C-alpha positions, 0 to 999 in steps of 0.5 A: 273763845273767840271774840265773836262769841266772847261779845255775844256773851256779854251782851247776853250776860248783861241784857239778862242783868239788866232785865232782872234789876229792872224786874226787881226795882219794879217789883220793890216799888209795886210793894211799897206802894201796896205797903204804903196803904196798909190798914192801922195795924199793919201800916208803915211806922214813922220813926221820931229823929230821936230814935235815929239821930242818924236818919237826920 
């Protein structure tokens, strides 16, 4: 495989990975924001420090 072809392939692959990562990251924050606004039975729970001491 010639160097020019390899550089082009790596460039396209890197762009695709960055785009996929950005989409997933954006989707995560959108879903996180939407789940923060859910009503009482479906809301996010806050877990106390006594139950999860490793999260202190």
